[in-house]
C-alpha positions as CSV (number, residue, x, y, z in Angstrom):
1,X,-37.6,-75.3,104.4
2,X,-38.8,-72.6,102.0
3,X,-35.2,-71.9,101.0
4,X,-34.8,-75.5,99.9
5,X,-38.1,-75.3,98.0
6,X,-37.0,-72.1,96.3
7,X,-33.7,-73.6,95.4
8,X,-35.4,-76.7,93.9
9,X,-37.7,-74.5,91.9
10,X,-34.9,-72.4,90.6
11,X,-32.8,-75.5,89.7
12,X,-35.7,-77.1,87.8
13,X,-36.5,-74.0,85.8
14,X,-33.2,-72.4,85.1
15,X,-30.8,-72.9,82.2
16,X,-27.2,-74.3,82.2
17,X,-25.7,-70.9,82.9
18,X,-28.1,-70.5,85.8
19,X,-26.8,-73.8,87.3
20,X,-23.3,-72.5,87.2
21,X,-24.5,-69.2,88.9
22,X,-26.0,-71.3,91.6
23,X,-22.7,-73.1,92.2
24,X,-20.9,-69.8,92.6
25,X,-23.7,-68.4,94.8
26,X,-23.3,-71.5,97.0
27,X,-19.5,-71.0,97.2
28,X,-20.0,-67.4,98.4
29,X,-22.6,-68.5,100.9
30,X,-20.2,-71.2,102.2
31,X,-17.5,-68.5,102.7
32,X,-19.9,-66.2,104.6
33,X,-20.8,-69.2,106.8
34,X,-17.1,-70.0,107.4
35,X,-16.6,-66.4,108.7
36,X,-19.6,-66.9,111.1
37,X,-18.2,-70.3,112.2
38,X,-14.8,-68.8,112.9
39,X,-16.6,-66.1,115.0
40,X,-18.3,-68.8,117.0
41,X,-15.1,-70.9,117.3
42,X,-16.8,-73.7,115.4
43,X,-13.8,-75.0,113.4
44,X,-15.5,-78.3,112.6
45,X,-18.2,-76.4,110.7
46,X,-15.4,-74.5,108.8
47,X,-14.0,-77.9,107.8
48,X,-17.4,-79.1,106.7
49,X,-18.1,-76.0,104.7
50,X,-14.7,-76.1,103.0
51,X,-15.1,-79.7,102.1
52,X,-18.5,-78.8,100.5
53,X,-16.8,-75.9,98.7
54,X,-14.1,-78.2,97.4
55,X,-16.8,-80.4,95.9
56,X,-18.3,-77.4,94.2
57,X,-14.8,-76.3,92.9
58,X,-14.3,-79.9,91.5
59,X,-17.7,-79.7,89.7
60,X,-16.8,-76.3,88.3
61,X,-13.4,-77.7,87.1
62,X,-15.1,-80.5,85.3
63,X,-17.6,-78.1,83.8
64,X,-14.8,-75.9,82.5
65,X,-12.4,-78.6,81.4
66,X,-12.0,-77.3,77.8
67,X,-8.8,-75.6,76.6
68,X,-10.4,-72.2,75.8
69,X,-9.4,-69.0,77.5
70,X,-12.4,-68.8,79.8
71,X,-12.1,-72.3,81.0
72,X,-8.4,-72.0,81.7
73,X,-8.9,-68.8,83.6
74,X,-11.8,-70.1,85.7
75,X,-9.7,-73.2,86.6
76,X,-6.8,-71.0,87.7
77,X,-9.2,-69.0,89.8
78,X,-10.7,-72.1,91.3
79,X,-7.3,-73.4,92.2
80,X,-6.4,-70.1,93.8
81,X,-9.7,-70.1,95.8
82,X,-8.9,-73.6,97.0
83,X,-5.5,-72.5,98.3
84,X,-7.0,-69.5,99.9
85,X,-9.8,-71.3,101.7
86,X,-7.4,-73.9,102.9
87,X,-5.1,-71.2,104.3
88,X,-8.2,-69.5,105.9
89,X,-9.2,-72.8,107.5
90,X,-5.7,-73.5,108.9
91,X,-5.0,-70.0,110.1
92,X,-8.7,-69.5,111.2
93,X,-8.5,-66.2,109.4
94,X,-11.9,-64.6,108.3
95,X,-10.2,-62.0,106.1
96,X,-9.0,-64.7,103.8
97,X,-12.7,-65.7,103.2
98,X,-13.4,-62.1,102.5
99,X,-10.8,-62.2,99.7
100,X,-12.5,-65.4,98.3
101,X,-15.9,-63.6,98.3
102,X,-14.4,-60.5,96.7
103,X,-12.8,-62.6,93.9
104,X,-16.0,-64.7,93.3
105,X,-18.6,-62.0,93.5
106,X,-18.1,-60.5,90.0
107,X,-17.9,-64.0,88.4
108,X,-21.1,-65.0,90.1
109,X,-22.8,-61.7,89.0
110,X,-21.7,-62.3,85.4
111,X,-23.2,-65.8,85.4
112,X,-26.4,-64.4,87.0
113,X,-26.7,-61.9,84.2
114,X,-26.1,-64.5,81.6
115,X,-28.7,-66.7,83.2
116,X,-31.3,-64.0,82.7
117,X,-30.3,-63.4,79.1
118,X,-30.7,-67.1,78.2
119,X,-34.0,-68.9,77.8
120,X,-34.9,-71.2,80.7
121,X,-34.1,-74.9,80.3
122,X,-37.5,-76.1,81.3
123,X,-40.9,-74.8,82.2
124,X,-42.7,-76.7,84.9
125,X,-46.0,-76.2,86.5
126,X,-47.7,-74.8,83.4
127,X,-51.4,-74.7,83.6
128,X,-54.1,-73.7,81.1
129,X,-54.7,-70.0,80.8
130,X,-51.5,-69.0,82.5
131,X,-48.7,-67.2,80.6
132,X,-46.1,-66.8,83.3
133,X,-44.4,-68.6,86.2
134,X,-43.1,-66.1,88.7
135,X,-39.6,-65.7,87.2
136,X,-40.1,-66.6,83.6
137,X,-42.7,-65.2,81.2
138,X,-43.7,-67.2,78.2
139,X,-43.9,-65.7,74.8
140,X,-47.5,-65.1,73.6
141,X,-46.9,-66.9,70.3
142,X,-45.9,-70.2,71.9
143,X,-48.2,-73.1,71.6
144,X,-48.2,-76.2,73.8
145,X,-50.5,-78.3,71.7
146,X,-50.0,-82.0,71.6
């Protein structure tokens, strides 16, 4: 329950780059969970997780639909990940999910670093006399006068 609340809090306070980082984090989590499901012979769970991962890959493909070099490269990587996870599901091979994790981890870390470098999209829960909200500190010269 607290994980869901923390995720909701992060989604509501992060920037656009942070939302992309969250998608990559979720993909990696799904692949870790696929490995556990294979260990437990729960192949229905692997199917469910891979379907969710395909939804995430589709969302990333839409987000990076431009013709610039970064978008093209990320789409190629997403297509490759889709092929790998399908092979991992069919062959029930945990090592293929390890490859997916190895490929996605540096991309995820890059977006996490960009998330921190960018200003947050929204500040919620601001109260009088407070100048920070756990993850994000507000600049002292900001004014929230009506």
